[in-house]
MIDOSE-1310 file (N, C-alpha, C; in nm, 2 decimals, decimal comma, always signed):
residues 273
mlyi	-1,28/+2,34/-1,81/-1,25/+2,30/-1,67/-1,14/+2,19/-1,67; -1,04/+2,21/-1,59/-0,94/+2,11/-1,57/-0,96/+2,04/-1,43; -0,99/+1,92/-1,43/-1,00/+1,84/-1,31/-0,87/+1,77/-1,28; -0,81/+1,79/-1,17/-0,69/+1,71/-1,13/-0,73/+1,61/-1,02
vglg	-0,73/+1,49/-1,05/-0,79/+1,38/-0,97/-0,69/+1,28/-0,92; -0,68/+1,27/-0,78/-0,60/+1,17/-0,72/-0,66/+1,03/-0,73; -0,58/+0,93/-0,77/-0,63/+0,79/-0,79/-0,60/+0,70/-0,66; -0,53/+0,76/-0,56/-0,49/+0,67/-0,45/-0,38/+0,58/-0,49
lgne	-0,35/+0,48/-0,41/-0,23/+0,40/-0,42/-0,25/+0,26/-0,47; -0,36/+0,20/-0,45/-0,37/+0,05/-0,48/-0,41/+0,02/-0,62; -0,54/+0,02/-0,65/-0,58/-0,01/-0,78/-0,69/+0,08/-0,83; -0,75/+0,05/-0,94/-0,85/+0,14/-1,00/-0,97/+0,18/-0,91
kdit	-1,00/+0,09/-0,81/-1,11/+0,11/-0,72/-1,08/+0,21/-0,61; -0,96/+0,26/-0,60/-0,92/+0,36/-0,49/-0,96/+0,50/-0,53; -1,01/+0,53/-0,65/-1,06/+0,66/-0,68/-1,18/+0,69/-0,59; -1,19/+0,82/-0,55/-1,31/+0,85/-0,47/-1,43/+0,86/-0,55
lrgl	-1,55/+0,86/-0,49/-1,67/+0,88/-0,57/-1,68/+1,01/-0,64; -1,63/+1,12/-0,57/-1,63/+1,25/-0,63/-1,53/+1,25/-0,75; -1,42/+1,18/-0,73/-1,33/+1,18/-0,84/-1,38/+1,10/-0,96; -1,45/+0,99/-0,94/-1,51/+0,91/-1,04/-1,62/+0,99/-1,12
eavq	-1,70/+1,06/-1,04/-1,80/+1,15/-1,11/-1,74/+1,25/-1,20; -1,63/+1,31/-1,15/-1,56/+1,42/-1,23/-1,51/+1,35/-1,36; -1,44/+1,24/-1,35/-1,39/+1,18/-1,46/-1,49/+1,14/-1,57; -1,60/+1,09/-1,52/-1,71/+1,04/-1,61/-1,78/+1,15/-1,69
qcdk	-1,76/+1,28/-1,64/-1,83/+1,39/-1,71/-1,73/+1,46/-1,80; -1,60/+1,41/-1,80/-1,50/+1,48/-1,88/-1,50/+1,43/-2,03; -1,46/+1,52/-2,12/-1,45/+1,48/-2,26/-1,31/+1,41/-2,29; -1,21/+1,45/-2,22/-1,07/+1,39/-2,24/-1,02/+1,35/-2,10
ifve	-0,95/+1,24/-2,10/-0,89/+1,19/-1,97/-0,75/+1,15/-2,00; -0,66/+1,22/-1,92/-0,52/+1,19/-1,92/-0,48/+1,12/-1,79; -0,39/+1,03/-1,79/-0,34/+0,97/-1,67/-0,18/+0,98/-1,67; -0,13/+1,05/-1,57/+0,01/+1,07/-1,55/+0,08/+0,94/-1,52
ayts	+0,20/+0,92/-1,59/+0,26/+0,79/-1,59/+0,41/+0,79/-1,56; +0,45/+0,88/-1,47/+0,60/+0,88/-1,45/+0,64/+0,91/-1,31; +0,55/+0,97/-1,22/+0,59/+0,99/-1,08/+0,55/+0,88/-0,99; +0,46/+0,79/-1,04/+0,42/+0,68/-0,96/+0,34/+0,58/-1,05
llsf	+0,29/+0,47/-0,99/+0,21/+0,38/-1,07/+0,12/+0,30/-0,98; +0,00/+0,26/-1,03/-0,09/+0,18/-0,95/-0,04/+0,03/-0,95; -0,10/-0,05/-0,87/-0,05/-0,19/-0,85/-0,05/-0,27/-0,98; -0,14/-0,24/-1,08/-0,14/-0,31/-1,20/-0,05/-0,25/-1,31
glss	+0,01/-0,14/-1,28/+0,10/-0,07/-1,38/+0,02/+0,01/-1,48; +0,09/+0,06/-1,58/+0,02/+0,14/-1,68/+0,06/+0,09/-1,82; +0,05/-0,04/-1,83/+0,07/-0,11/-1,96/-0,07/-0,09/-2,03; -0,07/-0,14/-2,16/-0,20/-0,14/-2,23/-0,31/-0,21/-2,15
hgli	-0,28/-0,32/-2,08/-0,37/-0,39/-2,00/-0,42/-0,30/-1,88; -0,32/-0,23/-1,82/-0,36/-0,14/-1,71/-0,45/-0,03/-1,76; -0,43/+0,03/-1,87/-0,51/+0,13/-1,93/-0,65/+0,08/-1,95; -0,66/-0,04/-2,00/-0,79/-0,10/-2,03/-0,87/-0,11/-1,90
tlek	-0,80/-0,15/-1,79/-0,87/-0,16/-1,66/-0,93/-0,03/-1,62; -0,86/+0,08/-1,64/-0,91/+0,22/-1,61/-1,03/+0,25/-1,71; -1,01/+0,22/-1,83/-1,11/+0,26/-1,93/-1,25/+0,18/-1,91; -1,24/+0,06/-1,86/-1,36/-0,02/-1,83/-1,44/+0,05/-1,72
lygk	-1,36/+0,10/-1,62/-1,43/+0,16/-1,50/-1,49/+0,30/-1,54; -1,42/+0,37/-1,62/-1,46/+0,51/-1,65/-1,56/+0,51/-1,77; -1,56/+0,41/-1,85/-1,64/+0,40/-1,97/-1,60/+0,50/-2,08; -1,47/+0,54/-2,08/-1,41/+0,63/-2,18/-1,27/+0,60/-2,20
pvil	-1,21/+0,64/-2,32/-1,07/+0,62/-2,34/-0,98/+0,70/-2,25; -0,86/+0,65/-2,22/-0,77/+0,72/-2,13/-0,64/+0,74/-2,21; -0,58/+0,86/-2,21/-0,46/+0,89/-2,27/-0,34/+0,89/-2,18; -0,24/+0,81/-2,21/-0,12/+0,80/-2,12/-0,04/+0,93/-2,14
adre	-0,01/+1,00/-2,03/+0,07/+1,12/-2,03/+0,20/+1,09/-1,96; +0,31/+1,08/-2,04/+0,44/+1,06/-1,99/+0,50/+1,19/-1,95; +0,63/+1,19/-1,91/+0,70/+1,31/-1,87/+0,70/+1,41/-1,98; +0,73/+1,37/-2,10/+0,74/+1,46/-2,21/+0,61/+1,53/-2,23
tvee	+0,50/+1,45/-2,23/+0,37/+1,51/-2,25/+0,34/+1,62/-2,15; +0,36/+1,59/-2,02/+0,33/+1,69/-1,92/+0,42/+1,80/-1,91; +0,55/+1,78/-1,93/+0,65/+1,89/-1,91/+0,68/+1,97/-2,03; +0,66/+1,90/-2,15/+0,70/+1,97/-2,28/+0,57/+2,00/-2,36
kadd	+0,47/+1,93/-2,34/+0,35/+1,94/-2,43/+0,22/+1,97/-2,34; +0,24/+2,04/-2,23/+0,13/+2,07/-2,14/+0,02/+2,16/-2,21; +0,07/+2,23/-2,31/-0,02/+2,32/-2,38/-0,14/+2,24/-2,45; -0,11/+2,12/-2,49/-0,21/+2,04/-2,55/-0,32/+2,00/-2,45
ilsa	-0,28/+1,97/-2,32/-0,38/+1,95/-2,22/-0,46/+2,07/-2,18; -0,39/+2,18/-2,17/-0,45/+2,31/-2,13/-0,54/+2,36/-2,24; -0,50/+2,35/-2,36/-0,59/+2,40/-2,47/-0,72/+2,32/-2,48; -0,71/+2,19/-2,45/-0,83/+2,11/-2,44/-0,92/+2,15/-2,33
aads	-0,86/+2,18/-2,21/-0,93/+2,22/-2,09/-1,00/+2,36/-2,10; -0,94/+2,44/-2,20/-1,00/+2,58/-2,22/-1,14/+2,57/-2,28; -1,16/+2,46/-2,36/-1,29/+2,45/-2,44/-1,38/+2,34/-2,39; -1,33/+2,25/-2,30/-1,41/+2,14/-2,26/-1,36/+2,09/-2,12
dvaf	-1,43/+1,99/-2,07/-1,39/+1,93/-1,94/-1,28/+1,83/-1,96; -1,17/+1,85/-1,89/-1,05/+1,75/-1,91/-1,01/+1,70/-1,77; -0,99/+1,57/-1,76/-0,94/+1,51/-1,63/-0,79/+1,48/-1,65; -0,71/+1,52/-1,55/-0,57/+1,48/-1,54/-0,56/+1,39/-1,42
lvvg	-0,53/+1,26/-1,43/-0,53/+1,17/-1,32/-0,39/+1,15/-1,27; -0,38/+1,15/-1,14/-0,25/+1,13/-1,08/-0,25/+1,02/-0,97; -0,16/+0,93/-0,98/-0,15/+0,82/-0,88/-0,12/+0,89/-0,74; -0,19/+0,85/-0,64/-0,17/+0,91/-0,51/-0,25/+1,04/-0,50
dpfg	-0,19/+1,15/-0,45/-0,26/+1,27/-0,44/-0,21/+1,37/-0,55; -0,29/+1,46/-0,60/-0,25/+1,55/-0,71/-0,13/+1,63/-0,68; -0,10/+1,67/-0,55/+0,01/+1,76/-0,53/+0,13/+1,68/-0,46; +0,14/+1,56/-0,50/+0,26/+1,48/-0,45/+0,39/+1,51/-0,54
atth	+0,37/+1,58/-0,65/+0,48/+1,61/-0,74/+0,47/+1,76/-0,78; +0,58/+1,83/-0,79/+0,58/+1,97/-0,83/+0,53/+1,99/-0,97; +0,55/+1,89/-1,06/+0,50/+1,91/-1,19/+0,35/+1,94/-1,20; +0,27/+1,88/-1,11/+0,13/+1,90/-1,11/+0,09/+2,04/-1,06
tdlv	+0,17/+2,09/-0,96/+0,15/+2,23/-0,92/+0,17/+2,32/-1,04; +0,28/+2,30/-1,12/+0,31/+2,38/-1,23/+0,19/+2,38/-1,33; +0,13/+2,27/-1,35/+0,01/+2,26/-1,44/-0,10/+2,34/-1,39; -0,13/+2,34/-1,26/-0,23/+2,42/-1,20/-0,20/+2,57/-1,22
vrak	-0,08/+2,61/-1,19/-0,04/+2,75/-1,21/-0,06/+2,80/-1,35; -0,02/+2,72/-1,45/-0,03/+2,76/-1,59/-0,18/+2,76/-1,63; -0,26/+2,67/-1,58/-0,40/+2,67/-1,61/-0,47/+2,80/-1,56; -0,44/+2,83/-1,43/-0,50/+2,95/-1,37/-0,46/+3,08/-1,44
klgi	-0,33/+3,09/-1,49/-0,29/+3,21/-1,56/-0,36/+3,22/-1,69; -0,41/+3,11/-1,75/-0,48/+3,11/-1,87/-0,63/+3,13/-1,85; -0,67/+3,15/-1,72/-0,81/+3,17/-1,69/-0,89/+3,04/-1,70; -0,83/+2,92/-1,69/-0,90/+2,80/-1,69/-0,93/+2,76/-1,55
dvkv	-1,06/+2,72/-1,53/-1,10/+2,68/-1,40/-1,04/+2,55/-1,36; -1,00/+2,53/-1,24/-0,93/+2,41/-1,19/-1,01/+2,35/-1,07; -1,04/+2,23/-1,07/-1,09/+2,16/-0,95/-1,00/+2,04/-0,92; -0,97/+2,03/-0,79/-0,88/+1,92/-0,74/-0,96/+1,83/-0,66
vhna	-0,94/+1,70/-0,68/-1,00/+1,59/-0,60/-0,89/+1,51/-0,53; -0,88/+1,53/-0,40/-0,76/+1,46/-0,33/-0,78/+1,32/-0,31; -0,67/+1,25/-0,27/-0,68/+1,11/-0,24/-0,56/+1,07/-0,15; -0,55/+0,95/-0,11/-0,44/+0,90/-0,02/-0,31/+0,91/-0,10
svmn	-0,20/+0,94/-0,04/-0,07/+0,93/-0,10/+0,03/+0,87/-0,01; +0,15/+0,84/-0,06/+0,26/+0,78/+0,02/+0,29/+0,87/+0,14; +0,27/+1,00/+0,13/+0,30/+1,09/+0,24/+0,22/+1,06/+0,37; +0,10/+1,01/+0,35/+0,03/+0,98/+0,47/+0,01/+0,83/+0,49
avgv	+0,02/+0,75/+0,38/+0,00/+0,61/+0,40/+0,11/+0,54/+0,48; +0,23/+0,60/+0,48/+0,34/+0,54/+0,56/+0,30/+0,53/+0,71; +0,20/+0,60/+0,75/+0,15/+0,60/+0,89/+0,11/+0,46/+0,93; +0,09/+0,37/+0,83/+0,05/+0,23/+0,87/+0,15/+0,16/+0,95
cglq	+0,27/+0,20/+0,95/+0,38/+0,13/+1,03/+0,38/+0,17/+1,17; +0,30/+0,28/+1,20/+0,29/+0,32/+1,34/+0,37/+0,44/+1,38; +0,46/+0,48/+1,29/+0,54/+0,60/+1,32/+0,45/+0,72/+1,29; +0,44/+0,81/+1,39/+0,34/+0,92/+1,39/+0,38/+1,02/+1,28
lyhy	+0,28/+1,06/+1,20/+0,32/+1,15/+1,09/+0,37/+1,28/+1,13; +0,33/+1,34/+1,25/+0,39/+1,46/+1,29/+0,53/+1,45/+1,35; +0,58/+1,33/+1,35/+0,72/+1,31/+1,40/+0,82/+1,30/+1,28; +0,77/+1,34/+1,16/+0,86/+1,33/+1,04/+0,92/+1,46/+1,01
getv	+1,04/+1,46/+0,96/+1,11/+1,58/+0,91/+1,10/+1,59/+0,76; +1,19/+1,66/+0,70/+1,18/+1,68/+0,56/+1,20/+1,55/+0,48; +1,11/+1,53/+0,38/+1,12/+1,42/+0,29/+1,23/+1,43/+0,19; +1,30/+1,32/+0,16/+1,41/+1,33/+0,07/+1,38/+1,23/-0,05
sipf	+1,45/+1,25/-0,16/+1,45/+1,17/-0,28/+1,58/+1,10/-0,29; +1,59/+0,97/-0,32/+1,71/+0,90/-0,35/+1,72/+0,87/-0,49; +1,80/+0,93/-0,57/+1,81/+0,90/-0,72/+1,91/+0,78/-0,74; +1,89/+0,72/-0,85/+1,98/+0,61/-0,90/+2,12/+0,67/-0,92
ftdt	+2,22/+0,61/-0,86/+2,36/+0,65/-0,89/+2,40/+0,60/-1,03; +2,49/+0,67/-1,09/+2,55/+0,62/-1,22/+2,70/+0,62/-1,20; +2,78/+0,58/-1,30/+2,92/+0,58/-1,29/+2,98/+0,72/-1,27; +2,91/+0,82/-1,32/+2,97/+0,96/-1,32/+2,89/+1,05/-1,23
wrpd	+2,78/+1,01/-1,18/+2,68/+1,10/-1,10/+2,64/+1,03/-0,98; +2,69/+1,07/-0,86/+2,65/+1,00/-0,74/+2,62/+1,11/-0,63; +2,50/+1,18/-0,65/+2,47/+1,29/-0,57/+2,44/+1,25/-0,42; +2,47/+1,34/-0,33/+2,44/+1,31/-0,19/+2,38/+1,42/-0,11
sfye	+2,30/+1,51/-0,19/+2,24/+1,63/-0,12/+2,14/+1,59/-0,02; +2,09/+1,47/-0,03/+1,99/+1,42/+0,07/+2,05/+1,39/+0,21; +2,19/+1,38/+0,21/+2,26/+1,34/+0,34/+2,23/+1,44/+0,45; +2,25/+1,57/+0,41/+2,24/+1,68/+0,51/+2,10/+1,68/+0,57
kiqk	+2,00/+1,66/+0,48/+1,86/+1,66/+0,53/+1,83/+1,55/+0,63; +1,88/+1,43/+0,59/+1,86/+1,31/+0,69/+1,94/+1,34/+0,82; +2,05/+1,40/+0,81/+2,13/+1,43/+0,92/+2,06/+1,53/+1,01; +2,00/+1,64/+0,95/+1,92/+1,74/+1,03/+1,80/+1,67/+1,09
nrgl	+1,73/+1,59/+1,02/+1,61/+1,52/+1,08/+1,65/+1,44/+1,20; +1,76/+1,36/+1,18/+1,80/+1,27/+1,29/+1,85/+1,35/+1,41; +1,91/+1,46/+1,38/+1,95/+1,55/+1,49/+1,84/+1,60/+1,58; +1,72/+1,62/+1,51/+1,60/+1,66/+1,58/+1,52/+1,55/+1,63
glht	+1,56/+1,42/+1,61/+1,49/+1,31/+1,65/+1,37/+1,27/+1,56; +1,37/+1,32/+1,44/+1,26/+1,30/+1,35/+1,28/+1,19/+1,25; +1,17/+1,13/+1,21/+1,18/+1,03/+1,10/+1,20/+1,09/+0,97; +1,26/+1,01/+0,87/+1,28/+1,06/+0,74/+1,22/+0,97/+0,63
lcll	+1,12/+1,02/+0,56/+1,07/+0,94/+0,44/+1,16/+0,96/+0,32; +1,21/+0,85/+0,27/+1,29/+0,85/+0,15/+1,21/+0,80/+0,03; +1,18/+0,88/-0,07/+1,11/+0,84/-0,19/+1,22/+0,80/-0,29; +1,20/+0,68/-0,35/+1,30/+0,61/-0,43/+1,27/+0,63/-0,57
dirv	+1,38/+0,64/-0,65/+1,38/+0,69/-0,79/+1,29/+0,60/-0,88; +1,22/+0,66/-0,97/+1,15/+0,59/-1,07/+1,19/+0,65/-1,20; +1,24/+0,57/-1,29/+1,28/+0,62/-1,42/+1,20/+0,55/-1,53; +1,11/+0,62/-1,59/+1,02/+0,58/-1,69/+1,03/+0,67/-1,81
kept	+1,06/+0,61/-1,93/+1,07/+0,68/-2,06/+1,18/+0,79/-2,04; +1,29/+0,75/-1,99/+1,40/+0,85/-1,98/+1,49/+0,83/-2,10; +1,52/+0,94/-2,17/+1,61/+0,93/-2,29/+1,76/+0,89/-2,24; +1,82/+0,81/-2,32/+1,96/+0,78/-2,30/+2,05/+0,90/-2,33
lesl	+2,16/+0,91/-2,26/+2,26/+1,02/-2,29/+2,30/+1,01/-2,43; +2,33/+0,89/-2,48/+2,38/+0,88/-2,62/+2,28/+0,94/-2,72; +2,15/+0,90/-2,70/+2,05/+0,95/-2,79/+2,03/+1,10/-2,79; +2,05/+1,16/-2,67/+2,04/+1,30/-2,66/+2,15/+1,37/-2,74
crgk	+2,27/+1,31/-2,73/+2,39/+1,37/-2,80/+2,37/+1,36/-2,95; +2,30/+1,25/-3,00/+2,27/+1,23/-3,14/+2,15/+1,31/-3,19; +2,07/+1,36/-3,09/+1,95/+1,44/-3,13/+1,83/+1,36/-3,17; +1,84/+1,23/-3,15/+1,73/+1,14/-3,17/+1,70/+1,06/-3,05
kqye	+1,59/+1,08/-2,99/+1,57/+1,02/-2,85/+1,54/+0,87/-2,86; +1,62/+0,80/-2,78/+1,59/+0,66/-2,75/+1,58/+0,65/-2,60; +1,50/+0,55/-2,55/+1,47/+0,55/-2,41/+1,53/+0,43/-2,34; +1,56/+0,46/-2,21/+1,61/+0,35/-2,12/+1,49/+0,26/-2,09
ppry	+1,51/+0,13/-2,06/+1,40/+0,05/-2,01/+1,36/+0,11/-1,87; +1,23/+0,09/-1,83/+1,18/+0,14/-1,70/+1,26/+0,08/-1,59; +1,29/+0,16/-1,48/+1,36/+0,11/-1,36/+1,30/+0,17/-1,24; +1,28/+0,09/-1,14/+1,22/+0,13/-1,01/+1,32/+0,10/-0,90
msvn	+1,36/+0,19/-0,82/+1,46/+0,17/-0,72/+1,40/+0,08/-0,61; +1,47/-0,02/-0,56/+1,43/-0,10/-0,45/+1,48/-0,05/-0,32; +1,42/-0,10/-0,21/+1,47/-0,06/-0,08/+1,62/-0,10/-0,07; +1,65/-0,22/-0,12/+1,79/-0,27/-0,11/+1,89/-0,18/-0,18
taie	+1,86/-0,13/-0,30/+1,95/-0,04/-0,37/+1,96/+0,09/-0,29; +1,85/+0,14/-0,24/+1,85/+0,27/-0,16/+1,94/+0,26/-0,04; +1,94/+0,15/+0,03/+2,02/+0,13/+0,15/+2,17/+0,12/+0,11; +2,19/+0,04/+0,00/+2,33/+0,03/-0,05/+2,39/+0,17/-0,08
qlle	+2,31/+0,25/-0,14/+2,36/+0,39/-0,18/+2,37/+0,48/-0,06; +2,28/+0,47/+0,03/+2,28/+0,55/+0,16/+2,41/+0,51/+0,24; +2,44/+0,38/+0,25/+2,56/+0,34/+0,32/+2,69/+0,39/+0,25; +2,69/+0,39/+0,12/+2,80/+0,43/+0,05/+2,83/+0,58/+0,08
veqn	+2,72/+0,66/+0,08/+2,74/+0,80/+0,11/+2,79/+0,82/+0,25; +2,73/+0,75/+0,34/+2,78/+0,76/+0,48/+2,93/+0,72/+0,50; +2,97/+0,62/+0,42/+3,11/+0,58/+0,43/+3,20/+0,70/+0,37; +3,15/+0,76/+0,27/+3,23/+0,87/+0,21/+3,23/+0,99/+0,29
rges	+3,11/+1,02/+0,35/+3,10/+1,15/+0,43/+3,16/+1,13/+0,57; +3,13/+1,01/+0,63/+3,19/+0,98/+0,76/+3,14/+1,07/+0,88; +3,02/+1,12/+0,87/+2,97/+1,22/+0,97/+2,87/+1,15/+1,07; +2,85/+1,02/+1,06/+2,77/+0,94/+1,15/+2,62/+0,99/+1,15
ayse	+2,57/+1,03/+1,03/+2,43/+1,07/+1,03/+2,34/+0,94/+1,05; +2,39/+0,83/+1,01/+2,32/+0,70/+1,03/+2,43/+0,59/+1,01; +2,39/+0,47/+1,03/+2,48/+0,36/+1,01/+2,40/+0,23/+0,97; +2,48/+0,12/+0,94/+2,41/+0,00/+0,91/+2,32/-0,06/+1,02
dtmc	+2,34/+0,00/+1,14/+2,26/-0,04/+1,26/+2,14/+0,05/+1,29; +2,12/+0,15/+1,20/+2,01/+0,24/+1,21/+1,88/+0,17/+1,18; +1,78/+0,19/+1,26/+1,65/+0,13/+1,24/+1,58/+0,20/+1,13; +1,52/+0,12/+1,04/+1,44/+0,17/+0,92/+1,32/+0,09/+0,91
vgfa	+1,23/+0,14/+0,82/+1,11/+0,06/+0,78/+1,11/+0,06/+0,62; +1,10/-0,06/+0,56/+1,09/-0,07/+0,42/+0,95/-0,10/+0,38; +0,90/-0,03/+0,27/+0,76/-0,05/+0,22/+0,77/-0,09/+0,08; +0,68/-0,18/+0,04/+0,66/-0,22/-0,10/+0,51/-0,22/-0,13
rlgs	+0,47/-0,16/-0,25/+0,34/-0,16/-0,30/+0,24/-0,11/-0,19; +0,28/+0,00/-0,13/+0,20/+0,06/-0,02/+0,06/+0,09/-0,07; -0,04/+0,04/+0,01/-0,18/+0,07/-0,03/-0,25/-0,05/-0,11; -0,16/-0,14/-0,15/-0,22/-0,25/-0,23/-0,25/-0,37/-0,14
edqk	-0,32/-0,47/-0,19/-0,36/-0,59/-0,11/-0,24/-0,66/-0,07; -0,13/-0,66/-0,15/-0,01/-0,74/-0,12/+0,10/-0,65/-0,07; +0,07/-0,54/-0,01/+0,18/-0,45/+0,04/+0,27/-0,53/+0,14; +0,39/-0,49/+0,14/+0,49/-0,55/+0,23/+0,56/-0,44/+0,31
ivag	+0,56/-0,46/+0,45/+0,62/-0,37/+0,54/+0,71/-0,44/+0,63; +0,84/-0,40/+0,63/+0,94/-0,47/+0,72/+1,02/-0,37/+0,79; +1,03/-0,39/+0,93/+1,11/-0,30/+1,01/+1,24/-0,37/+1,05; +1,35/-0,30/+1,05/+1,48/-0,36/+1,09/+1,59/-0,26/+1,07
tmrq	+1,71/-0,31/+1,10/+1,83/-0,22/+1,07/+1,85/-0,21/+0,92; +1,93/-0,12/+0,88/+1,97/-0,11/+0,74/+2,04/-0,24/+0,70; +2,12/-0,30/+0,78/+2,19/-0,42/+0,75/+2,09/-0,53/+0,73; +1,98/-0,54/+0,81/+1,88/-0,64/+0,80/+1,80/-0,62/+0,67
lesv	+1,76/-0,50/+0,65/+1,67/-0,48/+0,54/+1,73/-0,49/+0,40; +1,87/-0,48/+0,40/+1,94/-0,48/+0,27/+1,93/-0,62/+0,21; +1,90/-0,72/+0,29/+1,89/-0,86/+0,24/+1,74/-0,91/+0,22; +1,65/-0,82/+0,25/+1,51/-0,86/+0,25/+1,46/-0,85/+0,10
dfga	+1,38/-0,95/+0,05/+1,32/-0,94/-0,08/+1,19/-0,88/-0,07; +1,18/-0,75/-0,11/+1,05/-0,67/-0,10/+0,96/-0,70/-0,23; +1,01/-0,77/-0,33/+0,93/-0,80/-0,44/+0,91/-0,68/-0,53; +0,80/-0,68/-0,60/+0,77/-0,58/-0,71/+0,76/-0,44/-0,66
plhc	+0,79/-0,34/-0,75/+0,77/-0,20/-0,71/+0,63/-0,16/-0,68; +0,61/-0,04/-0,63/+0,70/+0,06/-0,59/+0,75/+0,04/-0,45; +0,87/+0,09/-0,42/+0,92/+0,08/-0,28/+0,95/+0,22/-0,23; +0,95/+0,23/-0,09/+1,00/+0,35/-0,03/+1,06/+0,31/+0,11
lviv	+1,12/+0,40/+0,17/+1,20/+0,37/+0,29/+1,18/+0,48/+0,39; +1,17/+0,44/+0,52/+1,17/+0,54/+0,63/+1,29/+0,51/+0,72; +1,37/+0,62/+0,74/+1,48/+0,61/+0,84/+1,42/+0,66/+0,97; +1,42/+0,57/+1,07/+1,35/+0,60/+1,20/+1,43/+0,69/+1,29
gkth	+1,36/+0,79/+1,35/+1,42/+0,88/+1,44/+1,40/+0,84/+1,58; +1,38/+0,93/+1,67/+1,35/+0,90/+1,81/+1,20/+0,85/+1,82; +1,18/+0,74/+1,89/+1,05/+0,68/+1,89/+0,98/+0,69/+2,03; +0,85/+0,70/+2,02/+0,76/+0,70/+2,14/+0,73/+0,55/+2,17
pvee	+0,70/+0,51/+2,29/+0,66/+0,37/+2,32/+0,55/+0,31/+2,24; +0,45/+0,40/+2,21/+0,34/+0,35/+2,12/+0,39/+0,32/+1,98; +0,48/+0,40/+1,93/+0,54/+0,37/+1,80/+0,62/+0,24/+1,80; +0,70/+0,22/+1,91/+0,77/+0,10/+1,92/+0,68/-0,02/+1,92
emld	+0,57/-0,01/+1,99/+0,47/-0,13/+1,99/+0,43/-0,16/+1,85; +0,39/-0,06/+1,77/+0,35/-0,09/+1,64/+0,46/-0,14/+1,55; +0,58/-0,09/+1,56/+0,70/-0,14/+1,48/+0,73/-0,28/+1,51; +0,70/-0,33/+1,64/+0,72/-0,47/+1,67/+0,65/-0,56/+1,58
fyrt	+0,53/-0,52/+1,53/+0,46/-0,61/+1,44/+0,53/-0,63/+1,30; +0,62/-0,55/+1,27/+0,68/-0,55/+1,14/+0,83/-0,59/+1,14; +0,88/-0,61/+1,26/+1,03/-0,64/+1,27/+1,07/-0,77/+1,20; +1,19/-0,77/+1,16/+1,24/-0,89/+1,08/+1,26/-1,01/+1,18
v	+1,30/-0,98/+1,31/+1,32/-1,09/+1,40/+1,24/-1,05/+1,53
């Protein structure tokens, strides 16, 4: 049996009772470590925090493990109970869907335990969830790679008066280009995109495209450490948010569409001025 268990967003205590029961009966426990992270991170100290709660060792599953060595997880699940732990909800990333598909094709039973994710937790700012359009991802720009495919999606959402959730890039255990060329992997230090960097890149794309999908006066909401005790939520224009110190990761950003009076009332609690 393969259990795919959502951990929620804050800390180790955000796992559901059903999720905890599933984990404690498993012979092997993997925790996914590249699409998100809990408030205490996934250092050796963070793993110890999880292991104390579960009473069992926890194996860190990075991108390579999940995308290139998934057979190791699936072969274990074919003969015993295995838990695959995901920060947020299990289906917040397509990689986890692929794992379920592969397990089912091999005849392995799969049980999913859901939890809160960024996709619904952003409702805390008062913008109604059914007023959101397509979610977009904002990747880190490089000197030679500055993609802007998210621009049309934001433009379409705003044309319909809908809000846009922007998920910001996380780069954990990413091989350097030079090491790939040499055939021996070396990894970049972990990087987590801030709201400030996201806005800087969004405005650069708008300047290049010039189609007025948004501007530095467009209202947004910035989030940091959503679901944690020290979460930070600030509403303001892109220009205003670009100078706000949101602190430690993870961050995300919502570009506000047409608002209802009740939404405006809630946003007032988070405005910069």
